C-alpha positions as CSV (number, residue, x, y, z in Angstrom):
1,X,75.4,91.1,106.9
2,X,73.4,88.1,106.0
3,X,74.4,88.4,102.3
4,X,77.8,87.0,103.6
5,X,76.3,83.9,105.1
6,X,73.3,82.8,103.0
7,X,74.6,80.6,100.2
8,X,71.7,81.5,97.9
9,X,72.4,85.2,98.2
10,X,76.1,84.7,97.8
11,X,75.5,82.7,94.6
12,X,73.1,85.5,93.3
13,X,75.7,88.2,93.9
14,X,78.4,86.2,92.3
15,X,76.3,85.5,89.3
16,X,75.4,89.2,88.9
17,X,79.1,90.1,89.2
18,X,78.5,92.4,92.1
19,X,80.5,90.2,94.6
20,X,84.1,89.5,94.2
21,X,86.6,87.5,96.4
22,X,90.2,88.8,96.0
23,X,93.6,87.7,97.3
24,X,96.1,90.1,99.0
25,X,97.3,91.3,95.6
26,X,93.7,92.2,94.6
27,X,93.4,89.3,92.1
28,X,90.1,87.7,91.6
29,X,89.9,84.2,93.2
30,X,88.5,81.4,91.2
31,X,86.8,79.2,92.1
32,X,85.3,81.3,94.9
33,X,85.8,80.0,98.5
34,X,82.1,79.5,98.8
35,X,82.2,77.0,95.9
36,X,85.2,74.8,96.8
37,X,86.0,73.0,100.0
38,X,89.7,73.5,99.8
39,X,90.0,76.8,98.0
40,X,92.4,79.4,99.2
41,X,90.7,81.7,101.6
42,X,90.0,85.3,100.4
43,X,91.7,88.4,101.8
44,X,88.9,90.7,100.9
45,X,85.4,90.4,99.6
46,X,84.1,93.3,97.6
47,X,80.4,94.2,97.0
48,X,79.3,96.7,94.3
49,X,79.2,99.0,92.6
50,X,76.2,100.7,94.1
51,X,75.4,104.1,92.5
52,X,75.4,106.9,95.1
53,X,74.4,110.4,94.2
54,X,76.1,112.7,96.7
55,X,75.5,116.4,97.4
56,X,78.8,118.3,97.7
57,X,79.3,121.3,100.0
58,X,78.9,123.5,97.0
59,X,75.3,122.2,96.6
60,X,76.3,120.4,93.4
61,X,75.1,116.8,93.0
62,X,77.7,114.2,91.9
63,X,77.4,110.5,91.2
64,X,79.8,108.2,93.0
65,X,80.0,104.4,92.8
66,X,80.2,102.7,96.2
67,X,81.9,99.4,96.9
68,X,81.9,97.9,100.4
69,X,84.8,95.6,101.2
70,X,85.4,93.3,104.1
71,X,88.5,91.6,105.4
72,X,88.2,87.9,106.2
73,X,90.5,87.7,109.2
74,X,88.9,84.5,110.4
75,X,87.1,83.1,107.5
76,X,86.7,79.6,108.9
77,X,85.1,80.9,112.1
78,X,82.8,83.1,110.1
79,X,81.5,80.1,108.1
80,X,81.1,78.0,111.2
81,X,79.1,80.6,113.0
82,X,77.0,81.4,109.9
83,X,76.1,77.7,109.6
84,X,75.0,77.5,113.2
85,X,72.9,80.6,112.8
86,X,71.2,79.1,109.7
87,X,70.6,75.7,111.1
88,X,70.0,76.4,114.9
89,X,68.8,80.0,114.8
90,X,71.4,80.8,117.5
91,X,71.0,84.5,117.3
92,X,73.2,85.3,120.2
93,X,76.1,84.4,117.9
94,X,75.2,87.1,115.3
95,X,77.4,89.8,117.0
96,X,80.4,87.5,116.6
97,X,80.3,87.9,112.9
98,X,80.7,91.7,113.1
99,X,83.7,91.2,115.4
100,X,85.6,89.4,112.6
101,X,84.4,91.6,109.7
102,X,86.0,94.9,109.3
103,X,83.8,96.5,106.7
104,X,85.1,99.6,104.9
105,X,84.1,101.4,101.7
106,X,85.5,102.9,98.5
107,X,83.5,105.5,96.7
108,X,84.8,106.2,93.1
109,X,83.9,109.0,90.7
110,X,84.3,109.1,86.9
111,X,86.4,106.5,85.1
112,X,88.4,105.5,88.1
113,X,89.5,102.1,86.8
114,X,91.5,103.4,83.8
115,X,92.2,107.0,84.6
116,X,95.9,107.9,84.7
117,X,97.0,108.6,88.4
118,X,93.6,109.6,89.8
119,X,93.3,111.5,93.1
120,X,92.7,109.2,96.1
121,X,91.9,110.0,99.7
122,X,92.3,107.2,102.3
123,X,90.1,108.5,105.2
124,X,89.9,107.1,108.7
125,X,86.3,107.2,110.0
126,X,85.6,109.9,112.5
127,X,82.0,110.0,113.7
128,X,82.4,113.1,115.8
129,X,83.6,115.2,112.8
130,X,82.3,113.3,109.8
131,X,78.8,112.9,111.2
132,X,78.4,115.3,114.1
133,X,80.4,118.1,112.6
134,X,82.8,118.6,115.5
135,X,85.7,120.9,114.9
136,X,88.0,119.3,117.5
137,X,89.7,117.8,114.5
138,X,89.8,118.5,110.7
139,X,88.4,115.1,109.6
140,X,85.0,116.2,108.4
141,X,86.3,119.1,106.2
142,X,89.0,116.8,104.8
143,X,86.3,114.2,103.8
144,X,84.1,116.8,102.1
145,X,87.1,118.4,100.4
146,X,88.2,114.9,99.1
147,X,84.8,114.3,97.5
148,X,84.9,117.8,95.8
149,X,88.5,117.2,94.6
150,X,87.5,113.9,93.0
151,X,84.7,115.6,91.1
152,X,86.9,118.6,90.1
153,X,89.5,116.2,88.7
154,X,86.9,114.2,86.8
155,X,88.0,110.9,88.4
156,X,89.0,109.9,91.9
157,X,88.1,108.0,95.0
158,X,87.6,108.2,98.7
159,X,88.5,105.1,100.7
160,X,86.6,105.1,104.0
161,X,88.3,102.9,106.7
162,X,85.5,102.1,109.1
163,X,87.6,100.5,111.9
164,X,89.9,103.5,112.4
165,X,87.9,105.5,114.9
166,X,90.3,107.4,117.2
167,X,93.3,106.2,115.2
168,X,92.1,102.6,115.7
169,X,91.0,102.6,119.4
170,X,87.3,102.7,118.8
171,X,84.6,105.3,119.7
172,X,84.2,104.5,123.4
173,X,88.0,104.8,124.0
174,X,88.0,108.0,121.9
175,X,85.4,109.6,124.1
176,X,87.6,108.8,127.1
177,X,90.6,110.4,125.4
178,X,88.7,113.5,124.7
179,X,88.0,113.9,128.4
180,X,91.7,113.3,129.1
181,X,92.6,115.9,126.5
182,X,90.4,118.4,128.3
183,X,92.4,117.6,131.4
184,X,95.6,118.7,129.7
185,X,96.9,115.6,127.8
186,X,97.5,115.8,124.0
187,X,95.8,113.4,121.6
188,X,98.7,110.9,121.6
189,X,99.3,111.1,125.4
190,X,95.6,110.3,125.9
191,X,95.8,107.2,123.9
192,X,98.9,105.9,125.7
193,X,97.3,106.8,129.1
194,X,94.7,104.1,128.3
195,X,97.5,101.5,127.6
196,X,96.7,101.8,123.8
197,X,99.0,102.7,120.9
198,X,99.4,106.2,119.8
199,X,98.2,105.0,116.3
200,X,97.1,101.4,115.7
201,X,95.8,101.9,112.2
202,X,96.7,99.7,109.2
203,X,96.1,100.9,105.7
204,X,96.9,97.6,104.0
205,X,93.3,96.9,103.0
206,X,93.2,100.2,101.1
207,X,96.1,99.0,98.9
208,X,94.4,95.7,98.2
209,X,91.1,97.3,97.1
210,X,93.0,99.8,94.9
211,X,94.7,96.8,93.2
212,X,91.3,95.1,92.7
213,X,89.6,98.2,91.1
214,X,92.6,99.4,89.1
215,X,94.4,96.1,88.1
216,X,96.1,97.7,85.0
217,X,97.4,100.9,86.6
218,X,98.6,101.1,90.2
219,X,99.6,104.8,90.1
220,X,97.6,107.3,92.1
221,X,98.0,110.8,93.5
222,X,97.4,110.6,97.3
223,X,95.5,113.3,99.2
224,X,97.1,113.2,102.6
225,X,99.3,114.9,105.2
226,X,100.1,111.6,106.9
227,X,103.4,109.7,106.3
228,X,101.9,106.4,107.6
229,X,99.4,106.3,104.8
230,X,102.1,106.9,102.2
231,X,104.3,104.2,103.7
232,X,101.5,101.6,104.0
233,X,100.3,102.1,100.5
234,X,103.8,101.9,99.1
235,X,104.4,98.7,101.0
236,X,101.2,97.4,99.5
237,X,102.5,97.9,96.0
238,X,100.7,101.2,95.1
239,X,102.7,103.7,93.1
240,X,102.2,107.2,94.6
241,X,102.8,109.5,91.7
242,X,102.3,112.6,93.8
243,X,101.4,113.5,97.4
244,X,98.8,116.3,97.6
245,X,98.5,118.1,100.9
246,X,95.0,118.3,102.3
247,X,95.1,121.5,104.4
248,X,91.6,122.3,105.4
249,X,89.5,122.4,108.6
250,X,92.1,124.1,110.9
251,X,90.5,126.2,113.5
252,X,91.2,127.6,117.0
253,X,89.2,124.6,118.3
254,X,91.8,122.1,117.1
255,X,95.1,124.1,117.2
256,X,96.7,122.0,119.9
257,X,95.5,118.8,118.2
258,X,97.0,119.9,114.9
259,X,100.3,120.9,116.5
260,X,100.5,117.4,118.1
261,X,100.0,115.8,114.7
262,X,102.7,118.0,113.2
263,X,105.1,116.9,115.9
264,X,104.5,113.3,114.8
265,X,105.5,114.0,111.3
266,X,102.3,115.1,109.6
267,X,103.0,117.6,106.8
268,X,101.2,120.6,108.2
269,X,102.5,124.1,107.3
270,X,102.8,126.6,110.1
271,X,101.1,129.2,108.1
272,X,97.9,127.1,108.0
273,X,97.6,127.0,111.8
274,X,95.5,129.6,113.6
275,X,97.2,132.1,115.8
276,X,95.5,131.2,119.0
277,X,93.6,128.2,120.5
278,X,90.5,128.2,122.6
279,X,91.2,127.5,126.3
280,X,90.6,123.9,127.5
281,X,87.1,123.2,128.8
282,X,86.5,124.3,132.3
283,X,86.6,121.3,134.6
284,X,84.8,120.8,137.9
285,X,86.9,120.9,141.0
286,X,88.0,117.5,142.3
287,X,86.0,116.4,145.3
């Protein structure tokens, strides 16, 4: 985090060409906002590439290039807080920086910048499945399949949206919705029961980072079952040459969840769904 706020580190990263400030069309901004008082504020800052060797499910090792990118929703506030931390050591302000920095990632394989219509997966973070291996949803298998598909194709990318836990409600609220689902609500009803949107995600940043990394060719093939991702990327100026279904990870543990997603327009074939679901978790009697 401090690479965003220490001017010497920022200057070093800019000089080494591993930090870029881009506008909402993905164009590099010059002069950078850290070097001019009245410069236009950035939409995203992008760090990288960082080489990441990744082990696929097959056991094969593949090299990806990682870029982290952050949206500056309140750039002036970030700079003010950063200055106070530097000069006053007001460390209780440090968490405020994270509040206004939505840090996501894009991991690219092969010659992603110039490849003709490479495969791209825009993946919403899901700690329970991606990290813990839960089968209440299909997210983890989709993530692993996307990495493998990029390698099989010779070029591709996975965009990992870090602020999208629980379709944008956050991990704590997601835990509550899981309990509500075990009491009979579906995944969308559980969100609205908390007074939250069914889906509050925004994929605009994914379009911007694609423009920044592929400035000469905006065509991709998108790995998704979700019409919202298609719509948001098109609104962001991305040409989707082909939509590739990602039908993996369906089990009896997530049948009701998958049926709910299908009812909301996700392109999920009936033949891919298991025949029966596990019963809901046994609940203690109300006292």
